[in-house]
C-alpha positions in Angstrom: 0.0 0.0 0.0 1.4 3.4 -1.1 0.7 5.9 1.7 1.4 9.7 1.9 1.7 10.6 5.6 1.4 14.4 5.3 -1.2 16.0 3.1 -3.8 18.8 3.1 -7.3 19.1 1.6 -7.2 22.8 1.0 -4.9 25.2 -1.0 -4.3 27.3 2.1 -5.7 27.4 5.6 -7.1 30.9 5.3 -9.0 30.2 2.1 -12.6 28.9 2.0 -13.2 25.2 1.8 -14.2 24.0 -1.7 -15.7 20.6 -2.3 -14.7 20.8 -6.0 -11.1 21.5 -5.1 -11.0 18.7 -2.6 -12.5 16.3 -5.0 -9.9 17.3 -7.6 -7.1 16.8 -5.1 -8.1 13.3 -4.1 -8.7 12.3 -7.8 -5.2 13.4 -8.6 -3.8 11.6 -5.6 -5.2 8.4 -6.9 -4.0 9.1 -10.4 -0.5 9.7 -8.9 -0.5 6.0 -7.8 -1.3 6.5 -4.1 -3.4 3.9 -2.3 -4.0 6.0 0.8 -3.1 9.2 2.5 -3.2 10.8 5.9 -5.2 14.0 5.7 -3.2 16.1 8.2 -5.1 19.4 7.7 -3.9 22.3 9.8 -5.8 22.3 13.1 -6.6 26.0 12.7 -7.6 25.9 9.1 -10.9 27.7 8.1 -13.8 25.2 8.0 -11.9 22.2 9.5 -15.2 20.5 10.5 -16.9 21.1 7.2 -14.0 19.5 5.3 -14.3 16.3 7.3 -18.1 16.4 7.3 -18.0 16.5 3.5 -15.6 13.6 3.3 -17.5 11.5 5.8 -20.7 12.0 3.8 -19.2 10.8 0.5 -17.1 7.9 1.7 -17.7 4.5 3.3 -16.1 3.7 6.6 -13.5 0.8 6.7 -11.9 0.6 10.1 -10.5 4.0 10.8 -10.2 4.9 7.1 -12.6 6.9 4.9 -12.7 5.1 1.6 -13.7 7.4 -1.2 -15.6 6.3 -4.4 -12.3 6.1 -6.3 -10.9 3.7 -3.8 -8.5 6.1 -2.1 -8.3 5.5 1.7 -8.1 8.6 3.8 -6.9 8.4 7.4 -8.1 11.4 9.3 -5.6 13.6 11.0 -4.4 17.1 11.7 -1.3 19.2 12.0 -0.9 21.2 15.2 1.4 24.1 16.0 3.3 23.9 19.4 4.5 26.7 21.6 8.2 25.8 21.2 8.0 26.2 17.4 7.2 23.3 15.0 4.3 21.2 13.9 2.9 17.9 15.3 1.0 15.4 13.3 -1.8 13.3 14.7 -3.6 10.4 12.9 -6.6 8.6 14.3 -10.4 7.8 14.0 -12.5 10.6 12.6 -14.4 11.0 15.9 -11.2 11.4 17.8 -9.7 14.0 15.4 -12.9 16.1 15.4 -13.2 16.1 19.2 -9.5 16.9 19.6 -9.9 19.8 17.2 -12.8 21.2 19.2 -10.8 20.9 22.5 -7.9 22.8 20.9 -10.2 25.7 20.0 -8.7 28.0 22.7 -5.1 27.3 21.5 -5.4 28.0 17.7 -3.9 31.5 17.6 -0.1 32.4 17.7 0.8 33.1 21.3 -1.8 30.6 22.5 -0.3 27.4 21.1 0.1 24.6 23.7 3.6 23.4 24.6 4.4 19.9 23.3 4.1 18.2 26.7 0.5 19.5 27.3 -0.5 18.7 23.7 0.8 15.2 24.1 -1.0 14.8 27.4 -4.2 15.7 25.5 -3.4 13.3 22.7 -2.8 10.5 25.2 -6.5 10.6 26.0 -7.4 9.4 22.4 -6.4 6.5 20.1 -4.1 8.6 17.8 -0.6 8.3 16.5 1.6 11.3 17.1 4.5 12.4 14.8 7.0 15.1 14.5 6.4 17.0 11.2 9.5 18.1 9.2 11.6 18.3 12.4 14.5 20.1 10.9 12.6 22.8 8.9 13.7 26.4 9.6 11.7 27.9 12.5 10.9 24.5 14.2 12.5 23.3 17.4 11.2 19.7 17.7 14.8 18.3 18.0 15.5 20.6 20.9 12.6 19.2 23.0 13.6 17.4 26.2 14.5 13.8 25.5 11.7 12.4 27.7 9.2 14.4 25.5 10.8 13.3 22.2 10.3 9.7 23.4 6.6 10.3 23.4 6.5 10.7 19.6 5.3 7.6 17.5 7.1 8.6 14.3 9.0 11.3 12.4 8.1 12.8 9.1 10.7 12.8 6.3 9.1 15.6 4.5 8.8 16.1 0.7 9.4 19.9 0.8 12.5 19.4 2.9 13.8 16.7 0.6 13.3 18.9 -2.4 15.3 21.7 -0.7 18.2 19.7 0.6 17.7 16.0 0.3 21.0 15.0 1.9 20.5 17.1 4.9 16.9 16.1 5.4 17.6 12.4 5.2 20.7 12.5 7.3 19.3 14.5 10.2 15.8 13.0 10.3 17.1 9.4 10.1 19.7 10.1 12.7 17.1 11.5 15.1 14.9 8.4 14.4 17.7 6.1 15.2 18.6 7.9 18.3 15.0 7.8 19.6 14.2 4.3 18.2 11.3 5.8 16.2 10.1 5.0 12.6 10.9 7.6 10.0 8.1 7.7 7.4 7.4 10.1 4.5 4.8 12.7 3.5 4.7 15.1 0.6 3.1 18.0 2.6 1.2 19.0 -0.5 -1.7 21.5 -0.6 -2.3 20.8 -4.3 -1.9 18.0 -6.7 1.4 18.5 -8.4 3.3 17.5 -5.3 1.7 14.1 -4.9 4.2 11.3 -5.7 7.3 13.3 -4.8 7.7 10.9 -1.9 5.7 8.1 -0.4 5.8 5.3 2.2 5.1 1.8 0.8 3.8 -0.9 3.2 4.0 -4.6 2.5 0.3 -5.1 3.2 -3.0 -3.1 3.1 -4.7 -2.0 6.3 -7.5 0.2 7.5 -6.9 0.9 11.2 -4.5 3.1 13.1 -3.6 0.1 15.2 -2.4 -1.8 12.1 -0.6 1.3 10.8 1.3 1.5 14.1 2.1 -2.2 14.1 3.5 -2.1 10.5 5.5 1.1 11.2 7.1 -0.3 14.4 7.8 -3.6 12.6 9.7 -1.8 9.9 7.6 -3.4 7.2 7.7 -0.4 4.9 10.0 1.4 2.5 10.4 5.2 1.8 10.7 6.2 -1.9 11.8 9.6 -3.1 10.9 10.3 -6.8 13.7 11.2 -9.1 11.9 14.4 -10.0 10.9 15.3 -6.4 12.7 18.6 -6.6 11.0 19.6 -9.8 7.6 18.5 -8.4 7.9 20.6 -5.3 9.3 23.7 -7.0 6.5 23.6 -9.6 3.9 23.0 -6.8 5.2 26.0 -4.8 5.0 28.3 -7.8 1.5 27.0 -8.7 0.3 27.5 -5.1 1.6 31.1 -5.1 -0.1 31.8 -8.5 -3.4 30.3 -7.4 -3.5 32.3 -4.2 -2.8 35.5 -6.2 -5.7 34.6 -8.5 -7.9 34.3 -5.4 -6.6 37.6 -4.0 -7.5 39.3 -7.2 -11.0 38.0 -7.1 -10.6 35.2 -9.6 -11.8 31.6 -9.3 -8.7 29.5 -8.9 -10.8 26.3 -8.6 -12.3 26.9 -12.0 -8.8 27.5 -13.4 -7.8 24.0 -12.3 -10.9 22.0 -12.8 -12.8 23.6 -15.7 -11.0 21.8 -18.6 -11.3 18.5 -16.7 -15.0 18.4 -17.3 -14.5 18.1 -21.0 -12.2 15.1 -21.1 -12.6 11.5 -20.0 -9.1 10.2 -20.8 -5.5 11.3 -21.1 -3.0 12.5 -18.6 -4.0 13.9 -15.2 -3.8 17.6 -14.6 -0.9 17.1 -12.3 1.0 15.3 -15.1 0.2 18.0 -17.6 1.0 21.0 -15.4 4.3 19.4 -14.3 5.5 18.5 -17.7 4.1 21.1 -20.1 3.6 24.2 -18.0 5.8 26.5 -15.9 4.8 29.4 -13.7 7.1 32.4 -13.5 6.9 35.3 -11.1 8.6 38.6 -12.1 9.0 41.8 -10.2 8.4 45.2 -11.8 8.2 48.9 -10.9 4.6 50.1 -10.7 4.9 52.2 -13.8 3.1 50.5 -16.7 6.1 50.9 -19.0 8.4 49.0 -16.7 5.8 46.4 -16.2 5.4 45.7 -19.9 9.2 45.6 -20.3 9.7 43.0 -17.6 6.8 40.8 -18.9 8.2 41.0 -22.5 11.7 40.1 -21.3 10.4 37.1 -19.4 8.4 35.9 -22.3 11.3 36.3 -24.7 13.6 34.3 -22.4 11.2 31.5 -22.0 10.5 31.4 -25.8 14.2 30.6 -26.4 13.8 27.4 -24.5 10.6 26.2 -26.1 7.9 27.8 -23.9 5.1 30.1 -24.9 3.0 32.5 -22.8 -0.4 31.0 -21.9 -1.8 33.5 -19.4 -0.7 36.3 -17.1 -1.9 38.2 -14.1 -0.7 41.3 -12.3 -0.8 41.5 -8.4 -1.2 44.6 -6.2 2.2 43.7 -4.7 4.1 44.8 -7.9 4.5 41.3 -9.3 3.5 39.7 -12.5 2.6 36.0 -12.6 3.1 34.3 -16.0 2.0 30.8 -16.9 3.9 29.3 -19.8 3.1 26.1 -21.7 5.4 24.0 -23.9 5.1 25.0 -27.5 2.6 22.8 -29.3 1.0 21.6 -26.0 -2.8 21.8 -25.6 
């Protein structure tokens, strides 16, 4: 079973929940070859309950997993900020995750986050697995937690974003910490949109549907972590695409329609994730507010990309003095 341990169901936590966007995400996850994923949505994301209510309503329950119509298994979870700096993943039955999220309501704003020890005390009251998310990412301090607290983690997250930035460092430090603590090191893409699916995954020798089985297989070491050869390209493209989609939303556009509109008219062929990763590139350029300088910078970027076989497909201008250009491979649809 190919499992992604760290994923999100929304483009960004401050954007409204969209059923169409979430359906698109999970369709692309299946198309990327995943059998299952842990939906570790941010604990303070907008409409957290609505996201899970929607998934529960369209899926069938199998153990602790929500099985979608396309066969993808979703293990409920969330990603929680801690006072020390860093993020903690929790994975468990839907009811446990929803109740935990409600109990964390007073601690969702910066300055009010719980310290790890108190958060772990809360998690201990529920049948959830608890992991350290991207422990060596800048701004996080999970490795500096007291040893007796680190021992309370169930696993560590070898994160796709960090692997794309500096694979050697991410693997070396995360695996060393796992060995020191005697904890499994598994992998998650940390994607908020579909291009990043498949940059890294954890493959288990057997299929399962409960958190208890997941823990047993992890602790037994019956899994393998795979990093895709094009992981860096996937993450970089995903980062640019996410930035562009958020700018579209900020300008009043419908970023969901941009992604899903063309899909309604085709039944076969490559997935959107495959097409955007191979045939499209997003480029962000800076410019002075004057219209003349803006046009000059856009023209220069288009000329540069044209020399390497790319043609301008669309563009947008942001209030922050940036232009976002989407290029497609010449001859691509």
